[in-house]
C-alpha positions, -999 to +999 in steps of 0.1 A: -047-026+015-078-027-009-076-050-043-099-038-060-090+003-056-054-005-068-071-024-099-094+004-108-065+031-106-030+012-096-015+051-106-033+062-078-036+033-053+008+035-059+020+063-076+050+043-092+056+013-106+084+009-081+059+015-056+035-013-066+066-033-070+081-033-035+049-038-019+050-059+011+015-062+013+008-077-022+021-114-037+039-114-067+009-128-082-018-097-072+017-075-080+013-092-114-026-084-117-027-049-108+003-046-134-013-061-156-047-034-153-022-008-155-001-016-185-034-017-204-047+015-191-010+027-203-018+016-237-051+029-239-040+065-224-009+061-255-037+056-279-058+082-272-025+108-266-019+095-306-052+109-310-044+141-296-069+132-270-046+138-242-057+155-209-056+191-202-026+203-181-012+164-185+022+159-188+036+144-223+059+117-226+053+103-185+029+075-199+053+058-222+087+060-200+060+042-169+046+017-199+089+008-196+088+004-166+054-017-155+060-037-184+103-043-167+081-052-136+059-076-155+090-094-174+105-095-133+075-116-119+071-142-149+076-175-135+113-186-138+112-220-158 
């Protein structure tokens, strides 16, 4: 697993947040770091979509759904106190 590549483009590396979360190759901390990066990228993408700068051919609505799933998995990786 190329962690640097995964950090740069989690969606291209894993395809879905579920695939990242279920990966046996990564530690919980690595998953958390990649999910945080993915979350940041999705926030940027949603901001661009709000400004009508959506990439041609990109599906609408999927970024918000993916962000919800990423956030859900991040909360599952939070340390329990």
